[in-house]
C-alpha positions in Angstrom: -23.8 -77.9 31.6 -22.0 -81.3 31.6 -20.2 -82.8 34.6 -16.9 -82.1 32.9 -17.8 -78.4 32.3 -18.9 -78.1 36.0 -15.6 -79.6 37.2 -13.6 -77.3 34.9 -15.6 -74.3 36.3 -15.0 -75.4 39.8 -11.3 -75.8 39.3 -11.2 -72.3 37.8 -13.1 -71.0 40.8 -10.6 -72.6 43.2 -7.7 -71.1 41.3 -9.3 -67.7 41.2 -10.2 -67.6 44.9 -6.9 -69.0 46.2 -4.7 -67.6 43.5 -5.1 -64.0 44.6 -2.7 -62.5 47.2 -5.4 -62.7 49.8 -6.2 -66.3 48.9 -2.6 -67.3 49.2 -2.4 -65.8 52.7 -5.6 -67.7 53.7 -4.1 -70.9 52.2 -0.9 -70.5 54.2 -3.0 -69.9 57.4 -5.1 -73.0 56.6 -1.9 -75.0 56.1 -0.8 -74.0 59.6 -4.0 -74.8 61.4 -5.0 -77.9 59.5 -2.2 -80.2 60.7 -0.4 -80.2 57.3 3.0 -79.2 58.6 2.9 -81.5 61.7 1.6 -84.9 62.6 -2.1 -85.1 63.2 -1.8 -88.1 65.6 -3.2 -87.5 69.1 -3.6 -89.9 72.0 -7.4 -89.6 71.6 -8.5 -91.4 68.4 -11.4 -89.1 67.9 -9.1 -86.1 68.1 -6.8 -87.8 65.5 -9.8 -88.4 63.2 -10.9 -84.7 63.6 -7.3 -83.5 62.7 -7.2 -85.8 59.7 -10.5 -84.4 58.5 -9.0 -80.9 58.7 -5.9 -82.0 56.9 -8.0 -83.7 54.2 -9.9 -80.5 53.4 -6.7 -78.6 53.1 -5.2 -81.2 50.8 -8.3 -81.1 48.6 -8.0 -77.3 48.2 -4.3 -77.6 47.5 -4.9 -80.2 44.8 -7.6 -78.1 43.1 -5.3 -75.0 43.2 -1.9 -76.6 42.2 -2.8 -79.3 39.7 -3.9 -78.8 36.1 -7.2 -80.0 34.8 -5.9 -83.2 33.2 -4.3 -84.3 36.5 -7.5 -83.7 38.4 -9.5 -85.6 35.8 -7.1 -88.5 36.2 -7.4 -88.4 40.0 -11.2 -88.6 39.6 -11.0 -91.6 37.3 -8.7 -93.3 39.8 -11.3 -92.9 42.5 -9.5 -90.2 44.5 -12.7 -88.2 44.9 -15.1 -90.9 45.9 
């Protein structure tokens, strides 16, 4: 299996998991707890970094679910996933 085929399968997997009604509910819960709706800034820089890490994971999932394959390939080419 080529890297492109693996990526396409992975995108399909994300869309399958988070495209179901249960997956959509989980994604909404993750949005709430991963500092997506509110600022992740805290007075403690380590806490801010931790919150930004959570936010980053959520945004990755959201990208894989909401974008089409061509957009994801372009993001990879631009270094978004390095």
